[in-house]
PDB file of N, CA, C and O in Angstrom:
ATOM      1  N   UNK A   1      89.335  28.576   8.261  1.00  0.00           N
ATOM      2  CA  UNK A   1      90.414  27.972   8.896  1.00  0.00           C
ATOM      3  C   UNK A   1      91.187  27.438   7.835  1.00  0.00           C
ATOM      4  O   UNK A   1      90.644  26.892   6.874  1.00  0.00           O
ATOM      5  N   UNK A   2      92.643  27.578   7.959  1.00  0.00           N
ATOM      6  CA  UNK A   2      93.568  27.372   7.057  1.00  0.00           C
ATOM      7  C   UNK A   2      94.031  26.067   7.711  1.00  0.00           C
ATOM      8  O   UNK A   2      94.187  25.867   8.916  1.00  0.00           O
ATOM      9  N   UNK A   3      94.278  24.969   6.402  1.00  0.00           N
ATOM     10  CA  UNK A   3      94.854  23.634   6.639  1.00  0.00           C
ATOM     11  C   UNK A   3      96.257  23.755   5.646  1.00  0.00           C
ATOM     12  O   UNK A   3      96.398  24.194   4.504  1.00  0.00           O
ATOM     13  N   UNK A   4      97.052  23.263   6.454  1.00  0.00           N
ATOM     14  CA  UNK A   4      98.321  22.938   5.941  1.00  0.00           C
ATOM     15  C   UNK A   4      98.712  21.837   5.444  1.00  0.00           C
ATOM     16  O   UNK A   4      98.090  20.830   5.780  1.00  0.00           O
ATOM     17  N   UNK A   5      99.762  21.717   4.577  1.00  0.00           N
ATOM     18  CA  UNK A   5     100.354  20.105   3.988  1.00  0.00           C
ATOM     19  C   UNK A   5     101.698  20.533   3.789  1.00  0.00           C
ATOM     20  O   UNK A   5     102.165  21.651   3.569  1.00  0.00           O
ATOM     21  N   UNK A   6     102.286  19.274   3.927  1.00  0.00           N
ATOM     22  CA  UNK A   6     103.935  19.374   3.732  1.00  0.00           C
ATOM     23  C   UNK A   6     104.044  19.226   2.400  1.00  0.00           C
ATOM     24  O   UNK A   6     103.339  18.651   1.571  1.00  0.00           O
ATOM     25  N   UNK A   7     105.386  20.049   2.306  1.00  0.00           N
ATOM     26  CA  UNK A   7     105.878  20.094   0.821  1.00  0.00           C
ATOM     27  C   UNK A   7     107.446  19.939   0.695  1.00  0.00           C
ATOM     28  O   UNK A   7     108.084  20.472   1.603  1.00  0.00           O
ATOM     29  N   UNK A   8     108.090  19.357  -0.188  1.00  0.00           N
ATOM     30  CA  UNK A   8     109.713  19.479  -0.306  1.00  0.00           C
ATOM     31  C   UNK A   8     109.983  20.687  -0.893  1.00  0.00           C
ATOM     32  O   UNK A   8     109.248  21.181  -1.748  1.00  0.00           O
ATOM     33  N   UNK A   9     111.202  21.300  -0.406  1.00  0.00           N
ATOM     34  CA  UNK A   9     112.040  22.511  -0.797  1.00  0.00           C
ATOM     35  C   UNK A   9     113.335  22.025  -0.669  1.00  0.00           C
ATOM     36  O   UNK A   9     113.755  21.091   0.014  1.00  0.00           O
ATOM     37  N   UNK A  10     114.012  22.922  -1.554  1.00  0.00           N
ATOM     38  CA  UNK A  10     115.587  22.731  -1.773  1.00  0.00           C
ATOM     39  C   UNK A  10     116.088  23.242  -0.477  1.00  0.00           C
ATOM     40  O   UNK A  10     115.711  24.348  -0.090  1.00  0.00           O
ATOM     41  N   UNK A  11     116.995  22.452   0.302  1.00  0.00           N
ATOM     42  CA  UNK A  11     117.992  22.837   1.401  1.00  0.00           C
ATOM     43  C   UNK A  11     118.250  24.164   1.694  1.00  0.00           C
ATOM     44  O   UNK A  11     117.948  24.810   2.698  1.00  0.00           O
ATOM     45  N   UNK A  12     118.889  24.513   0.622  1.00  0.00           N
ATOM     46  CA  UNK A  12     119.310  26.105   0.651  1.00  0.00           C
ATOM     47  C   UNK A  12     118.151  27.260   0.547  1.00  0.00           C
ATOM     48  O   UNK A  12     118.241  28.433   0.912  1.00  0.00           O
ATOM     49  N   UNK A  13     117.368  26.790   0.122  1.00  0.00           N
ATOM     50  CA  UNK A  13     115.917  27.712   0.076  1.00  0.00           C
ATOM     51  C   UNK A  13     115.271  27.575   1.590  1.00  0.00           C
ATOM     52  O   UNK A  13     115.097  28.623   2.213  1.00  0.00           O
ATOM     53  N   UNK A  14     114.996  26.623   2.053  1.00  0.00           N
ATOM     54  CA  UNK A  14     115.035  26.371   3.482  1.00  0.00           C
ATOM     55  C   UNK A  14     115.906  27.278   4.477  1.00  0.00           C
ATOM     56  O   UNK A  14     115.456  28.069   5.305  1.00  0.00           O
ATOM     57  N   UNK A  15     117.042  27.036   4.255  1.00  0.00           N
ATOM     58  CA  UNK A  15     118.164  27.782   5.353  1.00  0.00           C
ATOM     59  C   UNK A  15     118.016  29.243   4.890  1.00  0.00           C
ATOM     60  O   UNK A  15     118.043  30.111   5.763  1.00  0.00           O
ATOM     61  N   UNK A  16     117.881  29.558   3.751  1.00  0.00           N
ATOM     62  CA  UNK A  16     117.496  31.175   3.439  1.00  0.00           C
ATOM     63  C   UNK A  16     116.491  31.627   4.023  1.00  0.00           C
ATOM     64  O   UNK A  16     116.503  32.732   4.565  1.00  0.00           O
ATOM     65  N   UNK A  17     115.434  30.824   4.005  1.00  0.00           N
ATOM     66  CA  UNK A  17     113.965  31.395   4.675  1.00  0.00           C
ATOM     67  C   UNK A  17     114.242  31.222   6.268  1.00  0.00           C
ATOM     68  O   UNK A  17     113.510  31.749   7.105  1.00  0.00           O
ATOM     69  N   UNK A  18     115.254  30.513   6.566  1.00  0.00           N
ATOM     70  CA  UNK A  18     114.980  30.469   8.235  1.00  0.00           C
ATOM     71  C   UNK A  18     115.997  31.892   8.696  1.00  0.00           C
ATOM     72  O   UNK A  18     115.775  32.525   9.728  1.00  0.00           O
ATOM     73  N   UNK A  19     116.829  32.145   7.980  1.00  0.00           N
ATOM     74  CA  UNK A  19     117.437  33.504   8.262  1.00  0.00           C
ATOM     75  C   UNK A  19     116.701  34.500   8.178  1.00  0.00           C
ATOM     76  O   UNK A  19     116.593  35.211   9.178  1.00  0.00           O
ATOM     77  N   UNK A  20     116.038  34.814   7.058  1.00  0.00           N
ATOM     78  CA  UNK A  20     115.026  35.742   6.724  1.00  0.00           C
ATOM     79  C   UNK A  20     114.020  35.810   7.748  1.00  0.00           C
ATOM     80  O   UNK A  20     113.642  36.873   8.241  1.00  0.00           O
ATOM     81  N   UNK A  21     113.494  34.435   8.134  1.00  0.00           N
ATOM     82  CA  UNK A  21     112.384  34.340   9.181  1.00  0.00           C
ATOM     83  C   UNK A  21     112.786  35.207  10.218  1.00  0.00           C
ATOM     84  O   UNK A  21     112.003  36.060  10.637  1.00  0.00           O
ATOM     85  N   UNK A  22     114.073  35.064  10.736  1.00  0.00           N
ATOM     86  CA  UNK A  22     114.367  35.250  12.174  1.00  0.00           C
ATOM     87  C   UNK A  22     114.547  36.731  11.716  1.00  0.00           C
ATOM     88  O   UNK A  22     113.757  37.472  12.301  1.00  0.00           O
ATOM     89  N   UNK A  23     115.231  37.261  10.980  1.00  0.00           N
ATOM     90  CA  UNK A  23     115.298  38.791  10.847  1.00  0.00           C
ATOM     91  C   UNK A  23     114.081  39.395  10.796  1.00  0.00           C
ATOM     92  O   UNK A  23     113.978  40.457  11.410  1.00  0.00           O
ATOM     93  N   UNK A  24     112.944  38.892  10.096  1.00  0.00           N
ATOM     94  CA  UNK A  24     111.610  39.595   9.978  1.00  0.00           C
ATOM     95  C   UNK A  24     110.547  39.316  11.138  1.00  0.00           C
ATOM     96  O   UNK A  24     109.510  39.980  11.138  1.00  0.00           O
ATOM     97  N   UNK A  25     110.750  38.449  12.032  1.00  0.00           N
ATOM     98  CA  UNK A  25     110.135  37.659  12.913  1.00  0.00           C
ATOM     99  C   UNK A  25     108.929  37.016  12.473  1.00  0.00           C
ATOM    100  O   UNK A  25     107.827  37.450  12.807  1.00  0.00           O
ATOM    101  N   UNK A  26     109.062  36.097  11.809  1.00  0.00           N
ATOM    102  CA  UNK A  26     108.211  35.210  10.997  1.00  0.00           C
ATOM    103  C   UNK A  26     108.951  33.649  11.190  1.00  0.00           C
ATOM    104  O   UNK A  26     110.133  33.428  11.453  1.00  0.00           O
ATOM    105  N   UNK A  27     107.803  32.620  10.959  1.00  0.00           N
ATOM    106  CA  UNK A  27     107.998  31.688  11.151  1.00  0.00           C
ATOM    107  C   UNK A  27     108.733  31.335   9.810  1.00  0.00           C
ATOM    108  O   UNK A  27     108.847  32.210   8.951  1.00  0.00           O
ATOM    109  N   UNK A  28     109.184  30.200   9.629  1.00  0.00           N
ATOM    110  CA  UNK A  28     109.756  29.710   8.474  1.00  0.00           C
ATOM    111  C   UNK A  28     108.771  29.341   7.093  1.00  0.00           C
ATOM    112  O   UNK A  28     109.097  29.237   5.910  1.00  0.00           O
ATOM    113  N   UNK A  29     107.652  29.216   7.654  1.00  0.00           N
ATOM    114  CA  UNK A  29     106.508  28.645   6.874  1.00  0.00           C
ATOM    115  C   UNK A  29     105.793  30.198   6.360  1.00  0.00           C
ATOM    116  O   UNK A  29     105.253  30.542   5.309  1.00  0.00           O
ATOM    117  N   UNK A  30     106.066  30.861   7.555  1.00  0.00           N
ATOM    118  CA  UNK A  30     105.409  32.220   7.241  1.00  0.00           C
ATOM    119  C   UNK A  30     106.419  32.951   6.245  1.00  0.00           C
ATOM    120  O   UNK A  30     106.030  33.755   5.397  1.00  0.00           O
ATOM    121  N   UNK A  31     107.515  32.657   6.399  1.00  0.00           N
ATOM    122  CA  UNK A  31     108.464  33.658   5.401  1.00  0.00           C
ATOM    123  C   UNK A  31     108.294  33.067   4.090  1.00  0.00           C
ATOM    124  O   UNK A  31     108.087  33.885   3.195  1.00  0.00           O
ATOM    125  N   UNK A  32     108.335  31.679   3.711  1.00  0.00           N
ATOM    126  CA  UNK A  32     108.046  31.258   2.370  1.00  0.00           C
ATOM    127  C   UNK A  32     106.746  31.785   1.834  1.00  0.00           C
ATOM    128  O   UNK A  32     106.619  32.341   0.743  1.00  0.00           O
ATOM    129  N   UNK A  33     105.693  31.534   2.797  1.00  0.00           N
ATOM    130  CA  UNK A  33     104.422  32.354   2.257  1.00  0.00           C
ATOM    131  C   UNK A  33     104.256  33.632   1.895  1.00  0.00           C
ATOM    132  O   UNK A  33     103.500  34.015   1.003  1.00  0.00           O
ATOM    133  N   UNK A  34     105.029  34.386   2.651  1.00  0.00           N
ATOM    134  CA  UNK A  34     105.463  35.878   2.184  1.00  0.00           C
ATOM    135  C   UNK A  34     106.339  35.917   1.012  1.00  0.00           C
ATOM    136  O   UNK A  34     106.124  37.007   0.483  1.00  0.00           O
ATOM    137  N   UNK A  35     107.023  35.416   0.490  1.00  0.00           N
ATOM    138  CA  UNK A  35     107.729  35.373  -0.675  1.00  0.00           C
ATOM    139  C   UNK A  35     106.848  34.936  -1.993  1.00  0.00           C
ATOM    140  O   UNK A  35     106.984  35.439  -3.109  1.00  0.00           O
ATOM    141  N   UNK A  36     105.902  33.884  -1.635  1.00  0.00           N
ATOM    142  CA  UNK A  36     105.182  33.432  -2.365  1.00  0.00           C
ATOM    143  C   UNK A  36     103.897  34.337  -2.885  1.00  0.00           C
ATOM    144  O   UNK A  36     103.237  34.164  -3.909  1.00  0.00           O
ATOM    145  N   UNK A  37     103.736  35.412  -1.809  1.00  0.00           N
ATOM    146  CA  UNK A  37     102.566  36.358  -1.906  1.00  0.00           C
ATOM    147  C   UNK A  37     103.435  37.424  -2.928  1.00  0.00           C
ATOM    148  O   UNK A  37     102.880  37.916  -3.910  1.00  0.00           O
ATOM    149  N   UNK A  38     104.747  37.700  -2.613  1.00  0.00           N
ATOM    150  CA  UNK A  38     105.261  38.671  -3.343  1.00  0.00           C
ATOM    151  C   UNK A  38     105.244  38.196  -4.799  1.00  0.00           C
ATOM    152  O   UNK A  38     104.892  38.866  -5.770  1.00  0.00           O
ATOM    153  N   UNK A  39     105.669  36.963  -4.793  1.00  0.00           N
ATOM    154  CA  UNK A  39     106.111  36.852  -6.525  1.00  0.00           C
ATOM    155  C   UNK A  39     104.834  36.875  -7.065  1.00  0.00           C
ATOM    156  O   UNK A  39     104.710  37.300  -8.214  1.00  0.00           O
ATOM    157  N   UNK A  40     103.540  36.369  -6.246  1.00  0.00           N
ATOM    158  CA  UNK A  40     102.331  36.234  -7.305  1.00  0.00           C
ATOM    159  C   UNK A  40     101.891  37.941  -7.710  1.00  0.00           C
ATOM    160  O   UNK A  40     101.611  38.370  -8.829  1.00  0.00           O
ATOM    161  N   UNK A  41     101.939  38.650  -6.502  1.00  0.00           N
ATOM    162  CA  UNK A  41     101.814  40.105  -6.690  1.00  0.00           C
ATOM    163  C   UNK A  41     102.474  40.598  -8.095  1.00  0.00           C
ATOM    164  O   UNK A  41     102.008  41.042  -9.144  1.00  0.00           O
ATOM    165  N   UNK A  42     103.543  40.360  -7.702  1.00  0.00           N
ATOM    166  CA  UNK A  42     104.820  40.721  -8.702  1.00  0.00           C
ATOM    167  C   UNK A  42     104.429  40.356 -10.291  1.00  0.00           C
ATOM    168  O   UNK A  42     104.588  41.066 -11.284  1.00  0.00           O
ATOM    169  N   UNK A  43     103.948  39.210 -10.211  1.00  0.00           N
ATOM    170  CA  UNK A  43     103.203  38.458 -11.451  1.00  0.00           C
ATOM    171  C   UNK A  43     102.264  39.183 -12.047  1.00  0.00           C
ATOM    172  O   UNK A  43     102.294  39.462 -13.245  1.00  0.00           O
ATOM    173  N   UNK A  44     101.291  39.566 -11.178  1.00  0.00           N
ATOM    174  CA  UNK A  44      99.868  40.058 -11.383  1.00  0.00           C
ATOM    175  C   UNK A  44     100.642  41.531 -11.605  1.00  0.00           C
ATOM    176  O   UNK A  44     100.196  41.914 -12.687  1.00  0.00           O
ATOM    177  N   UNK A  45     101.230  42.167 -11.297  1.00  0.00           N
ATOM    178  CA  UNK A  45     101.536  43.609 -11.145  1.00  0.00           C
ATOM    179  C   UNK A  45     102.978  43.770 -11.987  1.00  0.00           C
ATOM    180  O   UNK A  45     103.984  44.261 -11.474  1.00  0.00           O
ATOM    181  N   UNK A  46     102.926  43.388 -13.048  1.00  0.00           N
ATOM    182  CA  UNK A  46     104.419  43.540 -13.588  1.00  0.00           C
ATOM    183  C   UNK A  46     105.005  44.906 -13.775  1.00  0.00           C
ATOM    184  O   UNK A  46     106.219  44.974 -13.967  1.00  0.00           O
ATOM    185  N   UNK A  47     104.177  46.175 -13.738  1.00  0.00           N
ATOM    186  CA  UNK A  47     104.785  47.334 -13.985  1.00  0.00           C
ATOM    187  C   UNK A  47     105.099  48.115 -12.385  1.00  0.00           C
ATOM    188  O   UNK A  47     105.724  49.174 -12.314  1.00  0.00           O
ATOM    189  N   UNK A  48     104.519  47.351 -11.094  1.00  0.00           N
ATOM    190  CA  UNK A  48     105.058  47.721 -10.069  1.00  0.00           C
ATOM    191  C   UNK A  48     106.576  47.357  -9.841  1.00  0.00           C
ATOM    192  O   UNK A  48     107.095  46.483 -10.536  1.00  0.00           O
ATOM    193  N   UNK A  49     107.343  48.079  -8.790  1.00  0.00           N
ATOM    194  CA  UNK A  49     108.615  47.610  -8.504  1.00  0.00           C
ATOM    195  C   UNK A  49     108.112  46.529  -7.330  1.00  0.00           C
ATOM    196  O   UNK A  49     107.085  46.593  -6.655  1.00  0.00           O
ATOM    197  N   UNK A  50     109.437  45.251  -7.297  1.00  0.00           N
ATOM    198  CA  UNK A  50     109.156  44.489  -6.286  1.00  0.00           C
ATOM    199  C   UNK A  50     109.063  45.086  -4.986  1.00  0.00           C
ATOM    200  O   UNK A  50     108.152  44.910  -4.176  1.00  0.00           O
ATOM    201  N   UNK A  51     110.192  45.888  -4.839  1.00  0.00           N
ATOM    202  CA  UNK A  51     110.481  46.673  -3.194  1.00  0.00           C
ATOM    203  C   UNK A  51     109.119  47.569  -2.983  1.00  0.00           C
ATOM    204  O   UNK A  51     109.010  47.972  -1.825  1.00  0.00           O
ATOM    205  N   UNK A  52     108.003  47.981  -3.914  1.00  0.00           N
ATOM    206  CA  UNK A  52     106.653  48.513  -3.386  1.00  0.00           C
ATOM    207  C   UNK A  52     105.858  47.428  -2.915  1.00  0.00           C
ATOM    208  O   UNK A  52     105.254  47.487  -1.844  1.00  0.00           O
ATOM    209  N   UNK A  53     105.831  46.272  -3.800  1.00  0.00           N
ATOM    210  CA  UNK A  53     105.193  45.186  -3.385  1.00  0.00           C
ATOM    211  C   UNK A  53     105.286  44.504  -2.254  1.00  0.00           C
ATOM    212  O   UNK A  53     104.322  43.993  -1.684  1.00  0.00           O
ATOM    213  N   UNK A  54     106.705  44.452  -1.787  1.00  0.00           N
ATOM    214  CA  UNK A  54     107.429  43.847  -0.450  1.00  0.00           C
ATOM    215  C   UNK A  54     106.958  44.915   0.714  1.00  0.00           C
ATOM    216  O   UNK A  54     106.720  44.520   1.855  1.00  0.00           O
ATOM    217  N   UNK A  55     106.877  45.893   0.446  1.00  0.00           N
ATOM    218  CA  UNK A  55     106.501  46.922   1.378  1.00  0.00           C
ATOM    219  C   UNK A  55     104.807  46.904   1.626  1.00  0.00           C
ATOM    220  O   UNK A  55     104.363  46.683   2.753  1.00  0.00           O
ATOM    221  N   UNK A  56     104.155  47.089   0.778  1.00  0.00           N
ATOM    222  CA  UNK A  56     102.675  47.120   0.886  1.00  0.00           C
ATOM    223  C   UNK A  56     102.444  45.771   1.630  1.00  0.00           C
ATOM    224  O   UNK A  56     102.077  45.890   2.798  1.00  0.00           O
ATOM    225  N   UNK A  57     102.606  44.447   1.124  1.00  0.00           N
ATOM    226  CA  UNK A  57     102.484  43.267   1.920  1.00  0.00           C
ATOM    227  C   UNK A  57     102.823  43.473   3.476  1.00  0.00           C
ATOM    228  O   UNK A  57     102.120  43.300   4.471  1.00  0.00           O
ATOM    229  N   UNK A  58     104.196  43.918   3.328  1.00  0.00           N
ATOM    230  CA  UNK A  58     104.459  43.864   4.883  1.00  0.00           C
ATOM    231  C   UNK A  58     103.587  44.594   5.709  1.00  0.00           C
ATOM    232  O   UNK A  58     103.145  44.253   6.806  1.00  0.00           O
ATOM    233  N   UNK A  59     103.324  45.906   4.913  1.00  0.00           N
ATOM    234  CA  UNK A  59     102.427  46.788   5.924  1.00  0.00           C
ATOM    235  C   UNK A  59     101.163  46.278   6.200  1.00  0.00           C
ATOM    236  O   UNK A  59     100.676  46.416   7.322  1.00  0.00           O
ATOM    237  N   UNK A  60     100.469  45.597   5.137  1.00  0.00           N
ATOM    238  CA  UNK A  60      99.111  45.040   5.354  1.00  0.00           C
ATOM    239  C   UNK A  60      99.065  44.036   6.375  1.00  0.00           C
ATOM    240  O   UNK A  60      97.995  43.839   6.950  1.00  0.00           O
ATOM    241  N   UNK A  61     100.297  43.240   6.738  1.00  0.00           N
ATOM    242  CA  UNK A  61     100.192  42.464   7.596  1.00  0.00           C
ATOM    243  C   UNK A  61     100.544  42.828   9.175  1.00  0.00           C
ATOM    244  O   UNK A  61     100.328  42.020  10.079  1.00  0.00           O
ATOM    245  N   UNK A  62     101.108  44.127   9.393  1.00  0.00           N
ATOM    246  CA  UNK A  62     101.170  44.994  10.300  1.00  0.00           C
ATOM    247  C   UNK A  62      99.749  44.991  11.482  1.00  0.00           C
ATOM    248  O   UNK A  62      98.806  45.531  10.904  1.00  0.00           O
ATOM    249  N   UNK A  63      99.425  44.637  12.636  1.00  0.00           N
ATOM    250  CA  UNK A  63      98.524  44.956  13.279  1.00  0.00           C
ATOM    251  C   UNK A  63      98.090  46.479  12.948  1.00  0.00           C
ATOM    252  O   UNK A  63      98.917  47.321  12.598  1.00  0.00           O
ATOM    253  N   UNK A  64      96.836  46.724  13.079  1.00  0.00           N
ATOM    254  CA  UNK A  64      96.318  48.150  12.922  1.00  0.00           C
ATOM    255  C   UNK A  64      96.455  48.945  13.641  1.00  0.00           C
ATOM    256  O   UNK A  64      96.568  50.145  13.392  1.00  0.00           O
ATOM    257  N   UNK A  65      96.475  48.223  15.067  1.00  0.00           N
ATOM    258  CA  UNK A  65      96.690  49.108  16.563  1.00  0.00           C
ATOM    259  C   UNK A  65      98.023  49.942  16.763  1.00  0.00           C
ATOM    260  O   UNK A  65      98.233  50.895  17.513  1.00  0.00           O
ATOM    261  N   UNK A  66      98.893  49.272  15.830  1.00  0.00           N
ATOM    262  CA  UNK A  66     100.261  49.963  15.731  1.00  0.00           C
ATOM    263  C   UNK A  66     100.337  50.701  14.294  1.00  0.00           C
ATOM    264  O   UNK A  66     101.448  50.959  13.831  1.00  0.00           O
ATOM    265  N   UNK A  67      99.431  50.962  13.750  1.00  0.00           N
ATOM    266  CA  UNK A  67      99.453  51.604  12.496  1.00  0.00           C
ATOM    267  C   UNK A  67      99.848  53.139  12.816  1.00  0.00           C
ATOM    268  O   UNK A  67      99.556  53.506  13.954  1.00  0.00           O
ATOM    269  N   UNK A  68     100.311  53.844  12.190  1.00  0.00           N
ATOM    270  CA  UNK A  68     100.642  55.458  12.293  1.00  0.00           C
ATOM    271  C   UNK A  68      99.601  55.864  11.023  1.00  0.00           C
ATOM    272  O   UNK A  68      99.796  55.569   9.844  1.00  0.00           O
ATOM    273  N   UNK A  69      98.358  56.672  11.601  1.00  0.00           N
ATOM    274  CA  UNK A  69      97.530  57.238  11.088  1.00  0.00           C
ATOM    275  C   UNK A  69      98.286  58.432   9.917  1.00  0.00           C
ATOM    276  O   UNK A  69      99.108  59.277  10.271  1.00  0.00           O
ATOM    277  N   UNK A  70      97.837  58.270   8.636  1.00  0.00           N
ATOM    278  CA  UNK A  70      97.924  59.071   7.679  1.00  0.00           C
ATOM    279  C   UNK A  70      97.602  60.628   7.709  1.00  0.00           C
ATOM    280  O   UNK A  70      96.440  61.027   7.644  1.00  0.00           O
ATOM    281  N   UNK A  71      98.762  61.545   7.816  1.00  0.00           N
ATOM    282  CA  UNK A  71      97.857  62.856   7.616  1.00  0.00           C
ATOM    283  C   UNK A  71      98.613  63.486   6.510  1.00  0.00           C
ATOM    284  O   UNK A  71      99.840  63.403   6.455  1.00  0.00           O
ATOM    285  N   UNK A  72      97.883  64.135   5.599  1.00  0.00           N
ATOM    286  CA  UNK A  72      98.215  64.799   4.291  1.00  0.00           C
ATOM    287  C   UNK A  72      99.031  65.969   4.644  1.00  0.00           C
ATOM    288  O   UNK A  72      98.574  66.826   5.400  1.00  0.00           O
ATOM    289  N   UNK A  73     100.319  66.065   4.100  1.00  0.00           N
ATOM    290  CA  UNK A  73     100.987  67.555   4.483  1.00  0.00           C
ATOM    291  C   UNK A  73     100.212  68.565   4.371  1.00  0.00           C
ATOM    292  O   UNK A  73     100.487  69.420   5.212  1.00  0.00           O
ATOM    293  N   UNK A  74      99.346  68.845   3.686  1.00  0.00           N
ATOM    294  CA  UNK A  74      98.371  70.097   3.908  1.00  0.00           C
ATOM    295  C   UNK A  74      98.039  70.534   4.961  1.00  0.00           C
ATOM    296  O   UNK A  74      98.162  71.658   5.449  1.00  0.00           O
ATOM    297  N   UNK A  75      97.408  69.214   5.489  1.00  0.00           N
ATOM    298  CA  UNK A  75      96.960  69.391   7.195  1.00  0.00           C
ATOM    299  C   UNK A  75      98.433  69.800   7.997  1.00  0.00           C
ATOM    300  O   UNK A  75      98.340  70.517   8.994  1.00  0.00           O
ATOM    301  N   UNK A  76      99.469  69.443   7.654  1.00  0.00           N
ATOM    302  CA  UNK A  76     100.592  69.665   8.826  1.00  0.00           C
ATOM    303  C   UNK A  76     101.045  71.120   8.771  1.00  0.00           C
ATOM    304  O   UNK A  76     101.723  71.556   9.702  1.00  0.00           O
ATOM    305  N   UNK A  77     100.709  71.913   7.723  1.00  0.00           N
ATOM    306  CA  UNK A  77     101.111  73.440   7.626  1.00  0.00           C
ATOM    307  C   UNK A  77     100.582  74.040   8.328  1.00  0.00           C
ATOM    308  O   UNK A  77      99.427  73.691   8.573  1.00  0.00           O
ATOM    309  N   UNK A  78     101.141  75.274   9.035  1.00  0.00           N
ATOM    310  CA  UNK A  78     100.628  76.154   9.833  1.00  0.00           C
ATOM    311  C   UNK A  78      99.595  77.175   8.947  1.00  0.00           C
ATOM    312  O   UNK A  78      99.984  77.508   7.828  1.00  0.00           O
ATOM    313  N   UNK A  79      98.383  77.638   9.399  1.00  0.00           N
ATOM    314  CA  UNK A  79      97.576  78.522   8.859  1.00  0.00           C
ATOM    315  C   UNK A  79      97.947  80.019   8.580  1.00  0.00           C
ATOM    316  O   UNK A  79      97.120  80.775   8.069  1.00  0.00           O
TER     317      UNK A  79
END
């Protein structure tokens, strides 16, 4: 079970998170948590592009039943 706590953040950051949260179908808290995850992963993996980290974390959050199975190109080519 995850517990939550209240924190103070800059109003401009809150407003930006609200806008992004709407576009990404997240809660405001979820958006800020996502940004924190991206930042932490970027610090831990400085050689990876932030866009790769962002897309990877977003894909991990998608429901598995909506995932598209990976099919290597070698299996798509006619025999």
